[in-house]
N, C-alpha and C positions, 0 to 999 in steps of 0.2 A: 504493499499500500504506499501511497506517497508520504503519509505522515510518518511512516517507519524510518524514512531517510531524513527526517527533520533534524537540523543541527541547531540547537538552541544558542550556542556560543556565536554563531554568525549573526543571527538576529539581534541578540542582546548587543553585541558591539555596535552594530548599525544604529539601533535605537538611541544608545547612550550618545553616540557621536552626534546625532542630530540634536539631542538635548542640549549638549554642551554648546553648540554653535548658536542656539537661539535664546539661551538664558541671558537675562540682563542682571536682575536683582540677586539671583542665585551666585553669579560670579563675583559679587560684591561682598559676599559673606564668607567667613572661614568655613572650611569643610574638614577640620582636624579630626572629627569623631566618626566620620562616615564609614570606616572599616569596622566599627563596633556594632552596627545594626544588622539584624538578620531578618526581622519580621515586624509586622504592624503591632503596636503596643509596646515595643522595646523601649527602654529607658536608659540614657546615657548620662552618667554622673559627671559633672564638670566641676573640678575643684579650683578655687582661686585663692592663692595665698595672700594674707593681709601684709601690712607694712612691716619692714624691719626697723627696729630702734637704732638709731645712730648716736653713738656717745663720744664724748671728748676723751682723748688718751693723754695722760700726763706722766706715763712711765710706771704708774703703780699698777696693781693687779686689776685686770679688767672684770667687768660684772659677770655673773653666772649667765650661761646661754639662755636666752629667752625661749619660751615655747611659742612657736608661731601658731596663730590662730588662722582660720580661713573659712571661706563661705563656699557652700556646695550649691550648684544649681542643677536642675534636672532638664535634660533635652529629651522630650517624649516623642516618639514616632507615632503621631496620632492623625496623620493625613493618609489617605490611600485613595488611588484611582486605578480603574482597570480599562482595558479596551478588548474588543472581541470582534474580529472581522474575518471575512472569508474570501478566498480567491480560488480560482479553478484548478490550479496545479501548484502545490508547494514546491515540487521538484523543479519546475521551471523558475519558480521564484528564487531558488537557491543558485541555479545555473545562470540566470539572467539578473545581473545586479540592478538594472534599471527598474525592473518590476518590483523587486524586493525594496529598493529605496523609496519608490513611489508609495507603496503601501506603509512602510514604517515611518516615513516622513510625516505622513498625515496623522498617524498615531502619536508620534513624539511631539508634533506641533500642538495637538489638542492637549496633551498632558502638560506641556511646557506652559501653555497659556494659563491654565489653572495655577501652576506653581508660581509663575511670575506674578500674578495678581495677588496671590496669598502672601508672598513674601513682601511685596511692596506695602500692603496693608499692615502686616506684622510690624515692619520697621516704622511705618508712620504712627502706629499706636504706641510703640515703645520707647519713643524718643524722651529723653528727660525734659520735664516742663521748663526748666531753665535754659535749654537750648533751642526753644522756639522763638525764631526771629520774628515771625508774624503768624498769628492764628487766624481761625476762620472768621473771627469777629472783626478783625482789623487786618484784612489780607493786603498784600502788596499788588500793585497793578502797573508793572513795568511797561511803559509805553515807548520807550526808546532804547537805543544801543547802551547808553551810559547806565540807565536804570537797571537793565538786566545784568550788566557786568558788576555794577555796584552790589546787587543782590548776592552774587557769588563772593565778592570780597567780604561782605558782612556775615555770610555763613562761615567763611573761613576764620573770621575773627571770633565768632562764637565757639568754633572748635578749638582754637588756639587758647582761649581763655579757660577751656575745660582741659588743658594740658593734653590734647590729642595730638599725636606726632603728625608732622606735615608729610612725611613719606607715606605714599600709597593713598593719598585722599581722592575721593570720587564724588561726583555730583550726578543726579539723574534728572534730565529735563524733558518736558513734552516738547513736540515738534514746533509749536509757535514760539516758545522760549528760545530754542536752538535757532530759529530764523532770525531772532533779534541779534543773537551772538555772531551770526555769520556776517553781519554788516560791521563788526567791530574788528579793527586791525590787531587788537590784543588777542584775539581769539585764534589759535593755531589749529587748523584742520589737518587731518591725516589723509591725504589723497582725497578720493571722491568720497562723499558720504555713503553712497550705495556700496562700494567696495569694502570700505572699513566696517560698515554695519554688518556685512555678511562675515568678514574674516574675524572680527573681534567682538561679536556679540553686542553691537550697539555703540561701541566706542568711536566717537566722531571728532575728538579734538581735545585740546587742553586750554585752560585759561584760570588765572587767579589761583594758582596752586593745585588745580584739580584736573584729573582726568574726567572728561565729560561724556556721559553716556545718553543716548536718545532712546526714549521708550514711549510707546502709546499706552503703556499700563501704569503711567504715573497716577497715583489715587487722585480722584477728583469727584466733584459733585454735580452731575449733569452739565459737564463742560465748564465748570467753574471751580474755584478753590483748589487749584492743583497743589499737591504736596510735594514741593520741590525738596528733596532731601540730599544732604551731603554727609560724608562720613569716611570711615575706614572699615576694613574687614574685620577689626576687632569688635565691631558693634554687635554683630550677630553671628550665630553659628547655624549651619544648615547641613542636614545629611539626608541622602536618598539611596534607594536601592530598588532595583528590579528583582523582585523576589520570586516571581512565577512567570513561566513562559511556556505554553503548552499548545502543541498542534493537536487537532482532533477533527473527527468526521461528524458534522451535523447529522442528527438522526433524520430529519425531514427533507433533505436535499441531497445532491450528488457533488457537493463542494468540499474542499479542504478548508479548515478554519484555524485561526490562531488567537489565542486569548493571553493576556498578561496582566500582572498586577504590579503596580508601582507604589511604594510607600515612602513616606518622607516626614521630617519633622524640622522645625526651626525654633530658635529662641533668641530674643534680644539680651545678650549677656553683658553689654556695656552701653547703657542707655546714654550716657554723656559722649559716646563716640559717634553720635548722630546729631546733626543739626537740621532744622526744618523751617521753611517759609511757605506759607499758604499764599499762593499768587493767583490773581485772575488775569485772564486775557483781555487786553484793552479793545 
């Protein structure tokens, strides 16, 4: 039978390849604990060590070693999505890369869109209140190149005041905000927006100390109050796993089918490593 020759590793690799290419918010979070998950409902324990006391030394005996305290946070794999599609011949799908790509790309795009929106909303909800540059009650409305650039500068200042390192800072903007930046000579683009968007998952340039990412999934309310967020990958942790992939013969027709289960979880672990500005389009 066709499904007896099904090779899960081939399909898994192609699915995850497509996911990696289309993620925006997931690529901006650390994935340090991804190898520790195996199933839906798993919990990953994240330990964070507290501050170490610094003392003056005058040549006398040093203090006894202090016992370090720490805080533990739990990353729960509490999100799951599946797919289930059929094609006429899985053997052909395995020997014809284009057919396999077409099928898996559609599955991966659908799951990616769920994940991207989920992570965007998670980050927006998890930002420290002291790092909100402008909230929904008093949003910014950048109408010029300078005002858009100034917004980025101010977001960077918020992060710096929170002691967030400058290395690796990112900001995600909607297309209309990106359009304003394109008119500013201080914005450095990377080739064409189209090519860079495909190759680097939405990275379109740099300005004001940020790598700038373009996304249509920036959280908003009916085309207003866009949550423009900036930060580093220390802000949140994300873990995903394709835990099941199975070929089978549907009982009521003569097709071969493929179904899969993808699980994931995320958590904001450093709320001060994100800054947010609620912005309206002029």
